[in-house]
TINU-895668 format. One record per residue (C-alpha): residue in one letter; x, y, z. Coordinates in Angstrom, 2 decimals. Layout:
N
(rec a,(X,Y,Z));
...
This chain:
264
(rec x,(29.39,-24.41,-0.56));
(rec x,(32.01,-24.75,-3.26));
(rec x,(32.99,-22.04,-5.71));
(rec x,(31.01,-23.71,-8.51));
(rec x,(27.70,-23.72,-6.61));
(rec x,(25.31,-20.81,-6.78));
(rec x,(23.03,-19.75,-3.91));
(rec x,(19.36,-20.71,-4.35));
(rec x,(17.10,-18.06,-5.84));
(rec x,(14.67,-16.42,-3.39));
(rec x,(11.08,-17.61,-3.62));
(rec x,(8.84,-15.53,-5.87));
(rec x,(6.18,-13.29,-4.43));
(rec x,(2.80,-14.12,-6.00));
(rec x,(0.25,-11.32,-6.26));
(rec x,(-3.29,-11.92,-7.41));
(rec x,(-5.32,-9.12,-8.95));
(rec x,(-8.91,-8.81,-10.20));
(rec x,(-10.02,-7.29,-13.52));
(rec x,(-9.82,-3.54,-13.63));
(rec x,(-6.94,-3.28,-11.14));
(rec x,(-3.62,-2.11,-12.55));
(rec x,(-0.73,-3.14,-10.28));
(rec x,(2.01,-1.90,-12.63));
(rec x,(3.35,0.98,-10.48));
(rec x,(3.74,-1.26,-7.41));
(rec x,(5.33,-4.02,-9.46));
(rec x,(7.94,-1.56,-10.80));
(rec x,(8.75,-0.39,-7.26));
(rec x,(9.17,-3.98,-6.12));
(rec x,(11.54,-4.79,-9.01));
(rec x,(13.65,-1.72,-8.22));
(rec x,(14.01,-2.62,-4.55));
(rec x,(14.30,-6.39,-4.73));
(rec x,(15.50,-7.25,-8.27));
(rec x,(16.54,-10.74,-7.16));
(rec x,(13.08,-11.63,-5.83));
(rec x,(10.69,-12.17,-8.75));
(rec x,(7.07,-10.96,-8.47));
(rec x,(4.56,-13.16,-10.31));
(rec x,(1.12,-11.71,-11.18));
(rec x,(-1.89,-14.02,-10.90));
(rec x,(-4.91,-12.85,-12.97));
(rec x,(-8.11,-14.01,-11.21));
(rec x,(-11.81,-13.31,-11.56));
(rec x,(-13.55,-11.31,-8.86));
(rec x,(-15.57,-14.37,-7.86));
(rec x,(-12.51,-16.63,-7.37));
(rec x,(-10.05,-14.04,-6.08));
(rec x,(-10.54,-14.56,-2.29));
(rec x,(-10.43,-18.39,-2.60));
(rec x,(-7.22,-18.14,-4.65));
(rec x,(-5.48,-16.18,-1.89));
(rec x,(-6.91,-18.34,0.86));
(rec x,(-5.76,-21.58,-0.79));
(rec x,(-2.22,-20.23,-0.98));
(rec x,(-2.11,-20.01,-4.79));
(rec x,(-1.14,-16.34,-4.20));
(rec x,(0.63,-14.69,-1.26));
(rec x,(-1.63,-11.62,-1.36));
(rec x,(-4.16,-10.03,-3.69));
(rec x,(-5.45,-6.70,-4.94));
(rec x,(-9.15,-7.50,-4.50));
(rec x,(-12.43,-5.72,-4.25));
(rec x,(-14.06,-5.34,-0.84));
(rec x,(-15.80,-6.72,1.08));
(rec x,(-13.80,-9.75,2.18));
(rec x,(-14.16,-11.97,5.27));
(rec x,(-12.27,-9.96,7.92));
(rec x,(-12.28,-12.96,10.27));
(rec x,(-9.86,-14.64,7.85));
(rec x,(-8.17,-11.83,5.87));
(rec x,(-6.22,-8.74,6.76));
(rec x,(-6.98,-5.88,4.36));
(rec x,(-5.51,-2.45,3.63));
(rec x,(-7.97,-0.28,1.60));
(rec x,(-6.15,1.47,-1.25));
(rec x,(-8.74,3.46,-3.22));
(rec x,(-12.46,3.71,-4.07));
(rec x,(-13.75,3.90,-7.61));
(rec x,(-16.50,5.91,-9.22));
(rec x,(-19.49,3.86,-10.46));
(rec x,(-20.52,4.53,-14.07));
(rec x,(-23.31,3.44,-16.40));
(rec x,(-22.21,1.92,-19.70));
(rec x,(-24.53,2.91,-22.58));
(rec x,(-24.52,2.91,-26.37));
(rec x,(-23.38,6.17,-27.92));
(rec x,(-26.40,8.31,-28.68));
(rec x,(-28.34,7.10,-25.61));
(rec x,(-30.28,9.82,-23.76));
(rec x,(-27.98,9.43,-20.81));
(rec x,(-25.07,10.90,-22.78));
(rec x,(-26.77,14.33,-22.85));
(rec x,(-25.63,14.89,-19.25));
(rec x,(-22.20,14.81,-17.59));
(rec x,(-23.51,12.63,-14.75));
(rec x,(-26.78,10.87,-13.87));
(rec x,(-28.80,9.59,-10.94));
(rec x,(-29.71,5.97,-10.54));
(rec x,(-33.41,6.86,-10.61));
(rec x,(-33.07,8.22,-14.17));
(rec x,(-32.46,4.64,-15.35));
(rec x,(-35.85,3.39,-14.16));
(rec x,(-37.19,2.73,-17.69));
(rec x,(-34.12,0.86,-18.94));
(rec x,(-33.11,-2.76,-18.55));
(rec x,(-30.04,-2.84,-16.29));
(rec x,(-27.94,-5.99,-16.36));
(rec x,(-26.75,-7.71,-13.18));
(rec x,(-23.92,-10.05,-14.17));
(rec x,(-23.00,-12.96,-11.94));
(rec x,(-19.55,-11.43,-11.26));
(rec x,(-21.02,-8.03,-10.31));
(rec x,(-18.80,-6.20,-7.80));
(rec x,(-21.38,-3.64,-6.58));
(rec x,(-23.61,-4.17,-3.52));
(rec x,(-27.04,-2.73,-4.00));
(rec x,(-29.95,-2.39,-1.53));
(rec x,(-32.26,-1.88,-4.49));
(rec x,(-30.98,-2.13,-8.03));
(rec x,(-32.07,0.57,-10.47));
(rec x,(-33.86,-0.03,-13.74));
(rec x,(-35.75,-3.11,-14.88));
(rec x,(-34.14,-6.51,-14.40));
(rec x,(-33.18,-8.60,-17.48));
(rec x,(-34.75,-11.99,-18.04));
(rec x,(-31.40,-13.69,-17.38));
(rec x,(-28.24,-12.63,-15.63));
(rec x,(-25.14,-12.56,-17.86));
(rec x,(-22.36,-14.81,-16.69));
(rec x,(-19.66,-12.15,-16.79));
(rec x,(-19.25,-8.40,-17.08));
(rec x,(-17.74,-8.91,-20.51));
(rec x,(-20.94,-10.69,-21.64));
(rec x,(-23.08,-7.87,-20.23));
(rec x,(-21.01,-5.32,-22.19));
(rec x,(-21.73,-7.26,-25.39));
(rec x,(-25.47,-7.06,-24.65));
(rec x,(-25.24,-3.32,-24.05));
(rec x,(-23.52,-2.94,-27.44));
(rec x,(-26.43,-4.86,-28.98));
(rec x,(-28.80,-2.25,-27.56));
(rec x,(-30.54,-4.64,-25.14));
(rec x,(-29.90,-2.79,-21.87));
(rec x,(-27.44,-0.87,-19.73));
(rec x,(-24.74,-1.85,-17.20));
(rec x,(-23.42,-0.24,-14.01));
(rec x,(-19.79,-1.03,-13.11));
(rec x,(-16.74,0.52,-11.47));
(rec x,(-15.06,2.92,-13.89));
(rec x,(-11.95,0.73,-14.31));
(rec x,(-14.11,-2.08,-15.69));
(rec x,(-15.77,0.27,-18.14));
(rec x,(-12.30,1.21,-19.38));
(rec x,(-11.18,-2.42,-19.48));
(rec x,(-14.13,-3.36,-21.73));
(rec x,(-14.00,-0.22,-23.82));
(rec x,(-15.62,-0.30,-27.24));
(rec x,(-15.91,2.44,-29.84));
(rec x,(-19.68,2.15,-29.96));
(rec x,(-20.07,2.51,-26.17));
(rec x,(-19.51,5.26,-23.65));
(rec x,(-20.22,5.83,-19.97));
(rec x,(-21.34,8.44,-17.44));
(rec x,(-20.80,8.65,-13.63));
(rec x,(-23.78,7.70,-11.43));
(rec x,(-23.54,10.01,-8.44));
(rec x,(-25.79,8.09,-5.99));
(rec x,(-24.67,4.53,-6.79));
(rec x,(-22.70,2.31,-4.43));
(rec x,(-18.97,2.30,-5.05));
(rec x,(-16.30,-0.38,-5.22));
(rec x,(-13.16,-0.27,-3.05));
(rec x,(-9.91,-2.03,-3.84));
(rec x,(-7.68,-3.35,-1.07));
(rec x,(-4.49,-5.31,-0.50));
(rec x,(-5.69,-8.57,1.02));
(rec x,(-3.83,-11.54,2.56));
(rec x,(-4.57,-14.30,5.09));
(rec x,(-3.93,-12.96,8.55));
(rec x,(-2.11,-16.10,9.65));
(rec x,(0.33,-15.86,6.70));
(rec x,(1.77,-12.36,7.18));
(rec x,(5.21,-13.21,5.76));
(rec x,(8.28,-10.97,5.31));
(rec x,(7.41,-10.61,1.61));
(rec x,(3.89,-9.51,2.48));
(rec x,(5.32,-6.93,4.87));
(rec x,(7.63,-5.69,2.09));
(rec x,(4.71,-5.27,-0.32));
(rec x,(2.69,-3.47,2.34));
(rec x,(5.52,-0.95,2.48));
(rec x,(5.37,-0.60,-1.29));
(rec x,(1.64,0.12,-1.53));
(rec x,(1.84,2.52,1.45));
(rec x,(4.59,4.48,-0.19));
(rec x,(7.28,3.82,2.38));
(rec x,(10.83,4.65,1.45));
(rec x,(13.57,2.06,1.30));
(rec x,(15.02,3.22,4.66));
(rec x,(11.68,3.52,6.45));
(rec x,(11.92,2.38,10.03));
(rec x,(8.41,0.93,9.76));
(rec x,(9.55,-1.75,7.38));
(rec x,(10.96,-5.09,8.40));
(rec x,(14.52,-3.98,7.35));
(rec x,(15.06,-0.54,8.83));
(rec x,(18.10,1.49,7.90));
(rec x,(21.05,1.33,10.30));
(rec x,(21.03,4.09,12.87));
(rec x,(23.62,6.86,12.34));
(rec x,(26.21,7.05,15.13));
(rec x,(25.83,9.98,17.52));
(rec x,(28.07,13.03,17.39));
(rec x,(29.73,12.18,20.73));
(rec x,(30.42,8.67,19.51));
(rec x,(32.09,9.94,16.35));
(rec x,(34.19,12.46,18.32));
(rec x,(35.39,9.70,20.70));
(rec x,(36.37,7.54,17.76));
(rec x,(38.43,10.34,16.26));
(rec x,(40.22,10.81,19.60));
(rec x,(41.02,7.14,19.82));
(rec x,(39.01,6.49,22.98));
(rec x,(37.58,3.08,23.77));
(rec x,(33.81,2.87,24.48));
(rec x,(34.39,2.24,28.22));
(rec x,(36.63,5.32,28.40));
(rec x,(33.99,7.46,26.72));
(rec x,(31.39,6.10,29.16));
(rec x,(33.56,7.08,32.17));
(rec x,(34.15,10.53,30.84));
(rec x,(30.48,11.09,30.17));
(rec x,(29.44,10.02,33.66));
(rec x,(32.01,12.03,35.61));
(rec x,(30.73,15.32,37.17));
(rec x,(32.18,18.72,36.33));
(rec x,(35.68,19.22,37.70));
(rec x,(36.29,15.50,37.82));
(rec x,(39.59,14.10,36.72));
(rec x,(39.77,10.43,35.82));
(rec x,(36.33,9.93,37.37));
(rec x,(37.32,11.62,40.77));
(rec x,(36.26,15.10,41.82));
(rec x,(39.13,17.56,42.27));
(rec x,(39.43,19.25,45.69));
(rec x,(41.43,22.23,44.39));
(rec x,(39.54,25.48,44.32));
(rec x,(40.17,28.36,41.99));
(rec x,(40.84,31.71,43.64));
(rec x,(37.99,34.18,43.47));
(rec x,(38.45,37.42,41.61));
(rec x,(38.82,40.46,43.75));
(rec x,(39.30,38.49,46.96));
(rec x,(42.72,39.96,47.70));
(rec x,(44.26,36.50,48.11));
(rec x,(46.47,36.59,45.15));
(rec x,(49.95,38.06,44.82));
(rec x,(51.17,39.74,48.17));
(rec x,(51.39,43.57,48.18));
(rec x,(54.83,45.28,48.06));
(rec x,(55.60,47.06,51.29));
(rec x,(56.75,50.66,51.12));
């Protein structure tokens, strides 16, 4: 390489994320630790998120569970509260939280991109399923029915004429870091450390901090000893000189074998 050439830039890390997920804090940590490695965010719908990561259009993704665990590795990050989105002034707003059974007389929308798994959906079904959560929110604002979603989606589609309340017995949505198991790259390992809160010098990362030299090693360096000399000194038994045991014995105290007595 000549002086005029510049080293190639490291490949970018591509992170997919679904609506409602806010990856900002992890992105900031990445940028602080690896400023020369760009992180590109890929905004995907919940329906296309898994396929996007599997095709390789993203290296990993912040997706909603469940995913196919035969194909993907996943680290659950957090679980969201489920809320019901209603027009302001609806009877539901009289309480701080509600039960799913209290919505039995209302039309409850089930959009095609719904992220909740129900054994039995509450309320009365609509004649047609809205294509997206955003479309369902518009219908709620029109006073046609209600919508149950993770709380982050209710905030994402916030409107002044709508509000929401927690539904205590509804299924919940969990968000996880997901990537193809066969493509666990160094960058994926780095991002795993970020979401798990590991420090820069964590020994569980792929680039552990260098071990600090021992106290004996530092003392030997100050005394100018070579490593092999330190090893010999460490292995010699007590009383050894140059690796050999001394045969000289120290006189015992009070044995009378010291200085001869003066004769009178």
